[in-house]
Biopython code that builds the backbone (N, CA, C, O; Angstrom):
import numpy as np
from Bio.PDB.StructureBuilder import StructureBuilder

atoms = [
    (1, "MET", "N", (7.103, -9.674, 0.123)),
    (1, "MET", "CA", (6.172, -10.514, 0.834)),
    (1, "MET", "C", (5.495, -11.471, -0.144)),
    (1, "MET", "O", (5.118, -11.069, -1.245)),
    (2, "ILE", "N", (5.344, -12.709, 0.246)),
    (2, "ILE", "CA", (4.700, -13.719, -0.588)),
    (2, "ILE", "C", (3.196, -13.493, -0.575)),
    (2, "ILE", "O", (2.599, -13.259, 0.476)),
    (3, "LYS", "N", (2.592, -13.566, -1.758)),
    (3, "LYS", "CA", (1.146, -13.388, -1.878)),
    (3, "LYS", "C", (0.613, -14.416, -2.865)),
    (3, "LYS", "O", (1.127, -14.550, -3.975)),
    (4, "GLY", "N", (-0.418, -15.136, -2.450)),
    (4, "GLY", "CA", (-1.039, -16.129, -3.314)),
    (4, "GLY", "C", (-2.089, -15.527, -4.213)),
    (4, "GLY", "O", (-2.258, -14.308, -4.259)),
    (5, "VAL", "N", (-2.794, -16.377, -4.926)),
    (5, "VAL", "CA", (-3.842, -15.966, -5.849)),
    (5, "VAL", "C", (-5.183, -16.538, -5.397)),
    (5, "VAL", "O", (-5.241, -17.410, -4.530)),
    (6, "ALA", "N", (-6.250, -16.037, -5.993)),
    (6, "ALA", "CA", (-7.587, -16.559, -5.718)),
    (6, "ALA", "C", (-7.862, -17.754, -6.635)),
    (6, "ALA", "O", (-7.586, -17.701, -7.834)),
    (7, "VAL", "N", (-8.401, -18.819, -6.069)),
    (7, "VAL", "CA", (-8.834, -19.986, -6.832)),
    (7, "VAL", "C", (-10.295, -20.246, -6.502)),
    (7, "VAL", "O", (-10.795, -19.801, -5.470)),
    (8, "THR", "N", (-10.970, -20.963, -7.378)),
    (8, "THR", "CA", (-12.365, -21.322, -7.135)),
    (8, "THR", "C", (-12.445, -22.812, -6.861)),
    (8, "THR", "O", (-11.998, -23.630, -7.665)),
    (9, "VAL", "N", (-13.022, -23.157, -5.711)),
    (9, "VAL", "CA", (-13.193, -24.553, -5.311)),
    (9, "VAL", "C", (-14.637, -24.956, -5.568)),
    (9, "VAL", "O", (-15.569, -24.260, -5.166)),
    (10, "HIS", "N", (-14.811, -26.077, -6.237)),
    (10, "HIS", "CA", (-16.138, -26.657, -6.472)),
    (10, "HIS", "C", (-16.209, -27.926, -5.632)),
    (10, "HIS", "O", (-15.672, -28.966, -6.015)),
    (11, "ALA", "N", (-16.874, -27.834, -4.484)),
    (11, "ALA", "CA", (-16.971, -28.971, -3.558)),
    (11, "ALA", "C", (-18.257, -29.746, -3.838)),
    (11, "ALA", "O", (-19.315, -29.143, -4.017)),
    (12, "PRO", "N", (-18.176, -31.077, -3.879)),
    (12, "PRO", "CA", (-19.373, -31.868, -4.166)),
    (12, "PRO", "C", (-20.408, -31.733, -3.046)),
    (12, "PRO", "O", (-20.064, -31.724, -1.864)),
    (13, "THR", "N", (-21.679, -31.628, -3.439)),
    (13, "THR", "CA", (-22.769, -31.493, -2.474)),
    (13, "THR", "C", (-23.798, -32.611, -2.580)),
    (13, "THR", "O", (-24.516, -32.883, -1.618)),
    (14, "SER", "N", (-23.877, -33.254, -3.729)),
    (14, "SER", "CA", (-24.811, -34.362, -3.893)),
    (14, "SER", "C", (-24.169, -35.446, -4.751)),
    (14, "SER", "O", (-23.286, -35.177, -5.566)),
    (15, "PHE", "N", (-24.633, -36.678, -4.548)),
    (15, "PHE", "CA", (-24.010, -37.828, -5.198)),
    (15, "PHE", "C", (-25.064, -38.787, -5.722)),
    (15, "PHE", "O", (-26.193, -38.825, -5.232)),
    (16, "GLU", "N", (-24.677, -39.559, -6.725)),
    (16, "GLU", "CA", (-25.432, -40.710, -7.198)),
    (16, "GLU", "C", (-24.476, -41.884, -7.200)),
    (16, "GLU", "O", (-23.262, -41.702, -7.113)),
    (17, "VAL", "N", (-25.015, -43.082, -7.298)),
    (17, "VAL", "CA", (-24.191, -44.284, -7.363)),
    (17, "VAL", "C", (-24.235, -44.789, -8.795)),
    (17, "VAL", "O", (-25.311, -44.976, -9.365)),
    (18, "ASP", "N", (-23.041, -45.011, -9.384)),
    (18, "ASP", "CA", (-23.009, -45.489, -10.767)),
    (18, "ASP", "C", (-23.213, -46.998, -10.816)),
    (18, "ASP", "O", (-23.408, -47.632, -9.779)),
    (19, "ARG", "N", (-23.171, -47.568, -11.997)),
    (19, "ARG", "CA", (-23.442, -48.996, -12.161)),
    (19, "ARG", "C", (-22.376, -49.889, -11.527)),
    (19, "ARG", "O", (-22.581, -51.093, -11.377)),
    (20, "TYR", "N", (-21.236, -49.299, -11.154)),
    (20, "TYR", "CA", (-20.177, -50.065, -10.483)),
    (20, "TYR", "C", (-20.196, -49.834, -8.979)),
    (20, "TYR", "O", (-19.265, -50.220, -8.272)),
    (21, "ASN", "N", (-21.262, -49.199, -8.494)),
    (21, "ASN", "CA", (-21.460, -48.902, -7.077)),
    (21, "ASN", "C", (-20.461, -47.876, -6.538)),
    (21, "ASN", "O", (-20.119, -47.895, -5.356)),
    (22, "ASN", "N", (-19.998, -46.984, -7.410)),
    (22, "ASN", "CA", (-19.114, -45.890, -7.002)),
    (22, "ASN", "C", (-19.942, -44.619, -6.845)),
    (22, "ASN", "O", (-20.867, -44.366, -7.618)),
    (23, "ARG", "N", (-19.600, -43.828, -5.841)),
    (23, "ARG", "CA", (-20.266, -42.531, -5.666)),
    (23, "ARG", "C", (-19.740, -41.554, -6.711)),
    (23, "ARG", "O", (-18.531, -41.426, -6.908)),
    (24, "VAL", "N", (-20.669, -40.864, -7.380)),
    (24, "VAL", "CA", (-20.326, -39.887, -8.401)),
    (24, "VAL", "C", (-21.009, -38.575, -8.031)),
    (24, "VAL", "O", (-22.222, -38.533, -7.822)),
    (25, "ALA", "N", (-20.222, -37.508, -7.954)),
    (25, "ALA", "CA", (-20.774, -36.208, -7.603)),
    (25, "ALA", "C", (-21.696, -35.715, -8.712)),
    (25, "ALA", "O", (-21.374, -35.817, -9.895)),
    (26, "THR", "N", (-22.856, -35.175, -8.308)),
    (26, "THR", "CA", (-23.814, -34.650, -9.278)),
    (26, "THR", "C", (-24.109, -33.168, -9.058)),
    (26, "THR", "O", (-24.703, -32.518, -9.917)),
    (27, "GLY", "N", (-23.695, -32.635, -7.911)),
    (27, "GLY", "CA", (-23.900, -31.221, -7.622)),
    (27, "GLY", "C", (-22.714, -30.659, -6.874)),
    (27, "GLY", "O", (-22.069, -31.364, -6.098)),
    (28, "TYR", "N", (-22.424, -29.390, -7.106)),
    (28, "TYR", "CA", (-21.262, -28.761, -6.486)),
    (28, "TYR", "C", (-21.629, -27.389, -5.923)),
    (28, "TYR", "O", (-22.479, -26.687, -6.470)),
    (29, "SER", "N", (-20.978, -27.023, -4.829)),
    (29, "SER", "CA", (-21.061, -25.645, -4.330)),
    (29, "SER", "C", (-19.759, -24.958, -4.716)),
    (29, "SER", "O", (-18.719, -25.605, -4.833)),
    (30, "GLU", "N", (-19.820, -23.664, -4.911)),
    (30, "GLU", "CA", (-18.655, -22.915, -5.374)),
    (30, "GLU", "C", (-18.184, -21.954, -4.291)),
    (30, "GLU", "O", (-18.985, -21.267, -3.657)),
    (31, "GLN", "N", (-16.866, -21.917, -4.091)),
    (31, "GLN", "CA", (-16.282, -21.025, -3.088)),
    (31, "GLN", "C", (-14.966, -20.471, -3.625)),
    (31, "GLN", "O", (-14.149, -21.217, -4.165)),
    (32, "THR", "N", (-14.763, -19.165, -3.476)),
    (32, "THR", "CA", (-13.491, -18.553, -3.844)),
    (32, "THR", "C", (-12.596, -18.552, -2.613)),
    (32, "THR", "O", (-13.009, -18.138, -1.530)),
    (33, "VAL", "N", (-11.370, -19.019, -2.794)),
    (33, "VAL", "CA", (-10.385, -19.036, -1.711)),
    (33, "VAL", "C", (-9.235, -18.136, -2.133)),
    (33, "VAL", "O", (-8.602, -18.373, -3.162)),
    (34, "ASP", "N", (-8.966, -17.115, -1.349)),
    (34, "ASP", "CA", (-7.887, -16.169, -1.638)),
    (34, "ASP", "C", (-6.566, -16.639, -1.045)),
    (34, "ASP", "O", (-6.536, -17.457, -0.125)),
    (35, "ASN", "N", (-5.475, -16.107, -1.590)),
    (35, "ASN", "CA", (-4.125, -16.297, -1.050)),
    (35, "ASN", "C", (-3.647, -17.748, -1.089)),
    (35, "ASN", "O", (-3.060, -18.237, -0.124)),
    (36, "VAL", "N", (-3.897, -18.431, -2.201)),
    (36, "VAL", "CA", (-3.442, -19.808, -2.402)),
    (36, "VAL", "C", (-2.159, -19.767, -3.224)),
    (36, "VAL", "O", (-2.098, -19.103, -4.259)),
    (37, "LEU", "N", (-1.135, -20.479, -2.759)),
    (37, "LEU", "CA", (0.123, -20.571, -3.505)),
    (37, "LEU", "C", (0.026, -21.720, -4.499)),
    (37, "LEU", "O", (-0.550, -22.765, -4.195)),
    (38, "ILE", "N", (0.589, -21.525, -5.682)),
    (38, "ILE", "CA", (0.564, -22.550, -6.735)),
    (38, "ILE", "C", (1.992, -22.950, -7.075)),
    (38, "ILE", "O", (2.839, -22.100, -7.348)),
    (39, "ALA", "N", (2.248, -24.253, -7.054)),
    (39, "ALA", "CA", (3.561, -24.782, -7.430)),
    (39, "ALA", "C", (3.352, -25.863, -8.485)),
    (39, "ALA", "O", (2.349, -26.575, -8.435)),
    (40, "PRO", "N", (4.274, -26.004, -9.439)),
    (40, "PRO", "CA", (4.155, -27.078, -10.429)),
    (40, "PRO", "C", (4.245, -28.430, -9.744)),
    (40, "PRO", "O", (4.876, -28.562, -8.695)),
    (41, "GLY", "N", (3.613, -29.435, -10.340)),
    (41, "GLY", "CA", (3.654, -30.790, -9.790)),
    (41, "GLY", "C", (5.040, -31.380, -9.884)),
    (41, "GLY", "O", (5.867, -30.941, -10.683)),
    (42, "ALA", "N", (5.284, -32.381, -9.058)),
    (42, "ALA", "CA", (6.587, -33.057, -9.048)),
    (42, "ALA", "C", (6.776, -33.862, -10.324)),
    (42, "ALA", "O", (5.806, -34.353, -10.900)),
    (43, "SER", "N", (8.006, -33.999, -10.762)),
    (43, "SER", "CA", (8.276, -34.764, -11.980)),
    (43, "SER", "C", (8.451, -36.244, -11.701)),
    (43, "SER", "O", (8.516, -37.037, -12.641)),
    (44, "ASP", "N", (8.529, -36.642, -10.438)),
    (44, "ASP", "CA", (8.741, -38.047, -10.096)),
    (44, "ASP", "C", (7.530, -38.632, -9.370)),
    (44, "ASP", "O", (7.686, -39.431, -8.447)),
    (45, "ASP", "N", (6.330, -38.237, -9.782)),
    (45, "ASP", "CA", (5.139, -38.614, -9.032)),
    (45, "ASP", "C", (4.516, -39.946, -9.439)),
    (45, "ASP", "O", (3.584, -40.391, -8.769)),
    (46, "ILE", "N", (4.977, -40.602, -10.494)),
    (46, "ILE", "CA", (4.410, -41.896, -10.863)),
    (46, "ILE", "C", (5.246, -42.980, -10.195)),
    (46, "ILE", "O", (6.381, -43.261, -10.580)),
    (47, "GLU", "N", (4.635, -43.573, -9.182)),
    (47, "GLU", "CA", (5.320, -44.585, -8.385)),
    (47, "GLU", "C", (4.289, -45.529, -7.807)),
    (47, "GLU", "O", (3.117, -45.459, -8.178)),
    (48, "ALA", "N", (4.689, -46.403, -6.917)),
    (48, "ALA", "CA", (3.778, -47.375, -6.318)),
    (48, "ALA", "C", (2.634, -46.711, -5.564)),
    (48, "ALA", "O", (1.547, -47.280, -5.472)),
    (49, "ALA", "N", (2.858, -45.521, -5.026)),
    (49, "ALA", "CA", (1.806, -44.829, -4.281)),
    (49, "ALA", "C", (0.682, -44.356, -5.203)),
    (49, "ALA", "O", (-0.412, -44.044, -4.734)),
    (50, "ARG", "N", (0.939, -44.302, -6.489)),
    (50, "ARG", "CA", (-0.066, -43.872, -7.453)),
    (50, "ARG", "C", (-0.179, -44.935, -8.548)),
    (50, "ARG", "O", (0.255, -44.716, -9.679)),
    (51, "PRO", "N", (-0.766, -46.091, -8.206)),
    (51, "PRO", "CA", (-0.773, -47.221, -9.142)),
    (51, "PRO", "C", (-1.522, -46.985, -10.438)),
    (51, "PRO", "O", (-1.227, -47.649, -11.432)),
    (52, "GLU", "N", (-2.479, -46.067, -10.471)),
    (52, "GLU", "CA", (-3.196, -45.803, -11.711)),
    (52, "GLU", "C", (-2.453, -44.826, -12.600)),
    (52, "GLU", "O", (-2.962, -44.449, -13.656)),
    (53, "GLY", "N", (-1.266, -44.410, -12.202)),
    (53, "GLY", "CA", (-0.488, -43.500, -13.020)),
    (53, "GLY", "C", (-0.968, -42.070, -12.958)),
    (53, "GLY", "O", (-0.737, -41.303, -13.893)),
    (54, "VAL", "N", (-1.642, -41.683, -11.860)),
    (54, "VAL", "CA", (-2.105, -40.308, -11.696)),
    (54, "VAL", "C", (-0.887, -39.401, -11.620)),
    (54, "VAL", "O", (0.036, -39.667, -10.850)),
    (55, "THR", "N", (-0.876, -38.350, -12.397)),
    (55, "THR", "CA", (0.221, -37.401, -12.342)),
    (55, "THR", "C", (-0.241, -36.119, -11.663)),
    (55, "THR", "O", (-1.358, -35.649, -11.882)),
    (56, "VAL", "N", (0.622, -35.572, -10.851)),
    (56, "VAL", "CA", (0.312, -34.347, -10.131)),
    (56, "VAL", "C", (0.610, -33.166, -11.050)),
    (56, "VAL", "O", (1.759, -32.933, -11.425)),
    (57, "ALA", "N", (-0.436, -32.424, -11.410)),
    (57, "ALA", "CA", (-0.278, -31.270, -12.296)),
    (57, "ALA", "C", (0.233, -30.068, -11.514)),
    (57, "ALA", "O", (1.103, -29.338, -11.988)),
    (58, "PHE", "N", (-0.313, -29.863, -10.308)),
    (58, "PHE", "CA", (0.073, -28.748, -9.447)),
    (58, "PHE", "C", (-0.042, -29.167, -7.999)),
    (58, "PHE", "O", (-0.800, -30.073, -7.652)),
    (59, "THR", "N", (0.724, -28.492, -7.159)),
    (59, "THR", "CA", (0.528, -28.589, -5.719)),
    (59, "THR", "C", (0.156, -27.203, -5.241)),
    (59, "THR", "O", (0.907, -26.246, -5.425)),
    (60, "LEU", "N", (-1.009, -27.103, -4.625)),
    (60, "LEU", "CA", (-1.450, -25.824, -4.067)),
    (60, "LEU", "C", (-1.155, -25.825, -2.577)),
    (60, "LEU", "O", (-1.092, -26.881, -1.947)),
    (61, "HIS", "N", (-0.978, -24.648, -2.024)),
    (61, "HIS", "CA", (-0.795, -24.507, -0.580)),
    (61, "HIS", "C", (-1.901, -23.585, -0.096)),
    (61, "HIS", "O", (-1.884, -22.378, -0.337)),
    (62, "PHE", "N", (-2.880, -24.198, 0.605)),
    (62, "PHE", "CA", (-4.037, -23.450, 1.058)),
    (62, "PHE", "C", (-3.740, -22.717, 2.361)),
    (62, "PHE", "O", (-2.991, -23.210, 3.204)),
    (63, "PRO", "N", (-4.338, -21.524, 2.519)),
    (63, "PRO", "CA", (-4.102, -20.735, 3.726)),
    (63, "PRO", "C", (-4.853, -21.299, 4.934)),
    (63, "PRO", "O", (-5.812, -22.058, 4.800)),
    (64, "LYS", "N", (-4.388, -20.905, 6.101)),
    (64, "LYS", "CA", (-5.018, -21.345, 7.348)),
    (64, "LYS", "C", (-6.452, -20.850, 7.471)),
    (64, "LYS", "O", (-7.224, -21.404, 8.254)),
    (65, "THR", "N", (-6.824, -19.831, 6.724)),
    (65, "THR", "CA", (-8.187, -19.302, 6.787)),
    (65, "THR", "C", (-9.208, -20.239, 6.132)),
    (65, "THR", "O", (-10.407, -20.097, 6.371)),
    (66, "PHE", "N", (-8.754, -21.191, 5.310)),
    (66, "PHE", "CA", (-9.662, -22.145, 4.666)),
    (66, "PHE", "C", (-9.958, -23.268, 5.645)),
    (66, "PHE", "O", (-9.037, -23.872, 6.195)),
    (67, "ASN", "N", (-11.236, -23.554, 5.869)),
    (67, "ASN", "CA", (-11.581, -24.612, 6.817)),
    (67, "ASN", "C", (-12.559, -25.628, 6.240)),
    (67, "ASN", "O", (-13.207, -26.355, 6.992)),
    (68, "GLY", "N", (-12.672, -25.687, 4.925)),
    (68, "GLY", "CA", (-13.568, -26.651, 4.296)),
    (68, "GLY", "C", (-12.853, -27.964, 4.006)),
    (68, "GLY", "O", (-11.677, -28.139, 4.323)),
    (69, "THR", "N", (-13.594, -28.879, 3.396)),
    (69, "THR", "CA", (-13.002, -30.136, 2.967)),
    (69, "THR", "C", (-12.803, -30.086, 1.451)),
    (69, "THR", "O", (-13.567, -29.435, 0.738)),
    (70, "LEU", "N", (-11.786, -30.770, 0.974)),
    (70, "LEU", "CA", (-11.482, -30.753, -0.458)),
    (70, "LEU", "C", (-11.630, -32.126, -1.106)),
    (70, "LEU", "O", (-11.343, -32.280, -2.293)),
    (71, "GLU", "N", (-12.068, -33.108, -0.356)),
    (71, "GLU", "CA", (-12.227, -34.453, -0.902)),
    (71, "GLU", "C", (-13.247, -34.436, -2.041)),
    (71, "GLU", "O", (-14.384, -34.002, -1.858)),
    (72, "GLY", "N", (-12.839, -34.906, -3.202)),
    (72, "GLY", "CA", (-13.717, -34.955, -4.357)),
    (72, "GLY", "C", (-13.941, -33.619, -5.044)),
    (72, "GLY", "O", (-14.773, -33.522, -5.946)),
    (73, "ALA", "N", (-13.212, -32.589, -4.634)),
    (73, "ALA", "CA", (-13.429, -31.245, -5.175)),
    (73, "ALA", "C", (-12.697, -31.039, -6.499)),
    (73, "ALA", "O", (-11.748, -31.748, -6.832)),
    (74, "LEU", "N", (-13.173, -30.044, -7.234)),
    (74, "LEU", "CA", (-12.505, -29.547, -8.427)),
    (74, "LEU", "C", (-12.045, -28.137, -8.117)),
    (74, "LEU", "O", (-12.696, -27.422, -7.355)),
    (75, "VAL", "N", (-10.914, -27.725, -8.710)),
    (75, "VAL", "CA", (-10.374, -26.390, -8.463)),
    (75, "VAL", "C", (-10.084, -25.719, -9.796)),
    (75, "VAL", "O", (-9.410, -26.285, -10.656)),
    (76, "ASP", "N", (-10.604, -24.499, -9.958)),
    (76, "ASP", "CA", (-10.301, -23.680, -11.132)),
    (76, "ASP", "C", (-9.125, -22.782, -10.803)),
    (76, "ASP", "O", (-9.147, -22.062, -9.805)),
    (77, "LEU", "N", (-8.090, -22.824, -11.644)),
    (77, "LEU", "CA", (-6.926, -21.977, -11.452)),
    (77, "LEU", "C", (-6.965, -20.815, -12.442)),
    (77, "LEU", "O", (-7.457, -20.964, -13.561)),
    (78, "PRO", "N", (-6.449, -19.665, -12.031)),
    (78, "PRO", "CA", (-6.425, -18.505, -12.928)),
    (78, "PRO", "C", (-5.299, -18.634, -13.953)),
    (78, "PRO", "O", (-4.431, -19.498, -13.831)),
    (79, "ALA", "N", (-5.325, -17.764, -14.963)),
    (79, "ALA", "CA", (-4.234, -17.702, -15.948)),
    (79, "ALA", "C", (-2.956, -17.306, -15.215)),
    (79, "ALA", "O", (-3.026, -16.542, -14.252)),
    (80, "PRO", "N", (-1.829, -17.784, -15.622)),
    (80, "PRO", "CA", (-1.540, -18.557, -16.820)),
    (80, "PRO", "C", (-1.726, -20.062, -16.636)),
    (80, "PRO", "O", (-1.515, -20.825, -17.579)),
    (81, "TYR", "N", (-2.117, -20.502, -15.438)),
    (81, "TYR", "CA", (-2.278, -21.937, -15.162)),
    (81, "TYR", "C", (-3.568, -22.464, -15.744)),
    (81, "TYR", "O", (-3.662, -23.631, -16.125)),
    (82, "GLY", "N", (-4.571, -21.588, -15.811)),
    (82, "GLY", "CA", (-5.906, -21.839, -16.314)),
    (82, "GLY", "C", (-6.328, -23.271, -16.511)),
    (82, "GLY", "O", (-5.599, -24.075, -17.093)),
    (83, "GLY", "N", (-7.488, -23.580, -16.030)),
    (83, "GLY", "CA", (-8.049, -24.906, -16.203)),
    (83, "GLY", "C", (-8.708, -25.380, -14.923)),
    (83, "GLY", "O", (-8.605, -24.756, -13.868)),
    (84, "THR", "N", (-9.387, -26.502, -15.056)),
    (84, "THR", "CA", (-10.040, -27.130, -13.917)),
    (84, "THR", "C", (-9.287, -28.412, -13.597)),
    (84, "THR", "O", (-9.010, -29.218, -14.484)),
    (85, "TYR", "N", (-8.964, -28.590, -12.341)),
    (85, "TYR", "CA", (-8.165, -29.718, -11.890)),
    (85, "TYR", "C", (-8.873, -30.420, -10.743)),
    (85, "TYR", "O", (-9.588, -29.784, -9.969)),
    (86, "ARG", "N", (-8.678, -31.719, -10.632)),
    (86, "ARG", "CA", (-9.300, -32.546, -9.599)),
    (86, "ARG", "C", (-8.339, -32.695, -8.418)),
    (86, "ARG", "O", (-7.146, -32.933, -8.602)),
    (87, "VAL", "N", (-8.876, -32.553, -7.202)),
    (87, "VAL", "CA", (-8.085, -32.748, -5.988)),
    (87, "VAL", "C", (-7.816, -34.238, -5.823)),
    (87, "VAL", "O", (-8.720, -35.058, -5.987)),
    (88, "ILE", "N", (-6.577, -34.587, -5.500)),
    (88, "ILE", "CA", (-6.193, -35.973, -5.264)),
    (88, "ILE", "C", (-6.362, -36.278, -3.779)),
    (88, "ILE", "O", (-5.767, -35.610, -2.933)),
    (89, "GLY", "N", (-7.161, -37.268, -3.470)),
    (89, "GLY", "CA", (-7.335, -37.700, -2.081)),
    (89, "GLY", "C", (-8.133, -36.719, -1.236)),
    (89, "GLY", "O", (-8.987, -35.989, -1.741)),
    (90, "ASN", "N", (-7.839, -36.716, 0.061)),
    (90, "ASN", "CA", (-8.506, -35.841, 1.026)),
    (90, "ASN", "C", (-7.416, -35.105, 1.807)),
    (90, "ASN", "O", (-6.978, -35.581, 2.854)),
    (91, "PRO", "N", (-6.979, -33.952, 1.307)),
    (91, "PRO", "CA", (-5.869, -33.237, 1.930)),
    (91, "PRO", "C", (-6.144, -32.881, 3.394)),
    (91, "PRO", "O", (-7.268, -32.554, 3.775)),
    (92, "ALA", "N", (-5.102, -32.953, 4.183)),
    (92, "ALA", "CA", (-5.183, -32.585, 5.598)),
    (92, "ALA", "C", (-4.100, -31.551, 5.897)),
    (92, "ALA", "O", (-3.011, -31.612, 5.327)),
    (93, "PRO", "N", (-4.390, -30.613, 6.777)),
    (93, "PRO", "CA", (-3.407, -29.574, 7.096)),
    (93, "PRO", "C", (-2.302, -30.085, 8.011)),
    (93, "PRO", "O", (-2.469, -31.065, 8.736)),
    (94, "TYR", "N", (-1.166, -29.389, 7.954)),
    (94, "TYR", "CA", (-0.112, -29.613, 8.931)),
    (94, "TYR", "C", (-0.564, -29.036, 10.272)),
    (94, "TYR", "O", (-1.519, -28.262, 10.324)),
    (95, "MET", "N", (0.105, -29.404, 11.335)),
    (95, "MET", "CA", (-0.203, -28.826, 12.643)),
    (95, "MET", "C", (0.066, -27.328, 12.589)),
    (95, "MET", "O", (1.140, -26.905, 12.162)),
    (96, "ALA", "N", (-0.898, -26.528, 13.016)),
    (96, "ALA", "CA", (-0.778, -25.070, 12.945)),
    (96, "ALA", "C", (0.446, -24.564, 13.704)),
    (96, "ALA", "O", (1.079, -23.594, 13.286)),
    (97, "SER", "N", (0.780, -25.209, 14.809)),
    (97, "SER", "CA", (1.927, -24.763, 15.605)),
    (97, "SER", "C", (3.255, -24.976, 14.877)),
    (97, "SER", "O", (4.260, -24.363, 15.236)),
    (98, "ASN", "N", (3.268, -25.836, 13.860)),
    (98, "ASN", "CA", (4.499, -26.111, 13.113)),
    (98, "ASN", "C", (4.570, -25.383, 11.782)),
    (98, "ASN", "O", (5.495, -25.611, 11.002)),
    (99, "THR", "N", (3.616, -24.518, 11.515)),
    (99, "THR", "CA", (3.612, -23.769, 10.258)),
    (99, "THR", "C", (3.481, -22.278, 10.568)),
    (99, "THR", "O", (2.370, -21.773, 10.731)),
    (100, "PRO", "N", (4.593, -21.584, 10.649)),
    (100, "PRO", "CA", (4.559, -20.168, 11.018)),
    (100, "PRO", "C", (4.051, -19.252, 9.907)),
    (100, "PRO", "O", (3.750, -18.086, 10.164)),
    (101, "THR", "N", (3.951, -19.755, 8.690)),
    (101, "THR", "CA", (3.463, -18.934, 7.582)),
    (101, "THR", "C", (1.935, -19.004, 7.533)),
    (101, "THR", "O", (1.336, -19.772, 8.287)),
    (102, "PRO", "N", (1.298, -18.225, 6.670)),
    (102, "PRO", "CA", (-0.160, -18.267, 6.542)),
    (102, "PRO", "C", (-0.690, -19.553, 5.880)),
    (102, "PRO", "O", (-1.902, -19.769, 5.877)),
    (103, "TRP", "N", (0.179, -20.409, 5.319)),
    (103, "TRP", "CA", (-0.255, -21.594, 4.588)),
    (103, "TRP", "C", (0.082, -22.850, 5.375)),
    (103, "TRP", "O", (1.159, -22.964, 5.959)),
    (104, "HIS", "N", (-0.858, -23.794, 5.380)),
    (104, "HIS", "CA", (-0.615, -24.998, 6.180)),
    (104, "HIS", "C", (-1.153, -26.290, 5.563)),
    (104, "HIS", "O", (-1.085, -27.346, 6.192)),
    (105, "MET", "N", (-1.688, -26.218, 4.335)),
    (105, "MET", "CA", (-2.243, -27.438, 3.756)),
    (105, "MET", "C", (-1.841, -27.595, 2.298)),
    (105, "MET", "O", (-2.310, -26.846, 1.441)),
    (106, "PRO", "N", (-0.963, -28.579, 2.004)),
    (106, "PRO", "CA", (-0.630, -28.858, 0.617)),
    (106, "PRO", "C", (-1.757, -29.669, -0.032)),
    (106, "PRO", "O", (-2.287, -30.606, 0.566)),
    (107, "VAL", "N", (-2.108, -29.296, -1.250)),
    (107, "VAL", "CA", (-3.204, -29.941, -1.978)),
    (107, "VAL", "C", (-2.696, -30.307, -3.362)),
    (107, "VAL", "O", (-2.341, -29.432, -4.151)),
    (108, "GLU", "N", (-2.660, -31.600, -3.656)),
    (108, "GLU", "CA", (-2.217, -32.038, -4.979)),
    (108, "GLU", "C", (-3.405, -32.087, -5.927)),
    (108, "GLU", "O", (-4.499, -32.524, -5.570)),
    (109, "LEU", "N", (-3.152, -31.621, -7.154)),
    (109, "LEU", "CA", (-4.185, -31.599, -8.191)),
    (109, "LEU", "C", (-3.751, -32.426, -9.381)),
    (109, "LEU", "O", (-2.574, -32.447, -9.742)),
    (110, "GLU", "N", (-4.710, -33.107, -9.987)),
    (110, "GLU", "CA", (-4.463, -33.814, -11.250)),
    (110, "GLU", "C", (-5.341, -33.184, -12.313)),
    (110, "GLU", "O", (-6.408, -32.648, -12.012)),
    (111, "ALA", "N", (-4.899, -33.248, -13.526)),
    (111, "ALA", "CA", (-5.705, -32.715, -14.623)),
    (111, "ALA", "C", (-6.966, -33.559, -14.770)),
    (111, "ALA", "O", (-6.900, -34.788, -14.740)),
    (112, "ALA", "N", (-8.108, -32.907, -14.928)),
    (112, "ALA", "CA", (-9.387, -33.594, -15.065)),
    (112, "ALA", "C", (-9.899, -33.390, -16.489)),
    (112, "ALA", "O", (-10.623, -32.432, -16.760)),
    (113, "HIS", "N", (-9.528, -34.281, -17.386)),
    (113, "HIS", "CA", (-9.926, -34.160, -18.794)),
    (113, "HIS", "C", (-11.077, -35.124, -19.058)),
    (113, "HIS", "O", (-10.865, -36.298, -19.361)),
    (114, "GLY", "N", (-12.290, -34.610, -18.939)),
    (114, "GLY", "CA", (-13.434, -35.454, -19.248)),
    (114, "GLY", "C", (-14.278, -35.830, -18.087)),
    (114, "GLY", "O", (-15.269, -36.543, -18.249)),
]
sb = StructureBuilder()
sb.init_structure("model")
sb.init_model(0)
sb.init_chain("A")
sb.init_seg("    ")
for serial, (resi, resn, name, xyz) in enumerate(atoms, 1):
    if name == "N":
        sb.init_residue(resn, " ", resi, " ")
    sb.init_atom(name, np.array(xyz, "f"), 0.0, 1.0, " ", f" {name:<3s}", serial, name[0])
structure = sb.get_structure()
């Protein structure tokens, strides 16, 4: 039977506006999400859809039991993946009726260095 791991999600709760008028998260809430599948990122992810050259470090598959938002979130992965990664975009789940497994939302992560 397939079994995922526990990850820690840091979802932004408060924001400030920087000098370029961009919202910057200043506070985070922490939540542990169990049974998340971890897959390595794709090797062909630098293309027109990612003009800044963002590379996908991992793709996570979140379980149907997770009902929060991941936009702007950071995710801590356990060893051997270890590290904190930034969620790319605002992931949305697949239709529940089309996903017979416990997982229904792919979440792409990029390395957050700095």
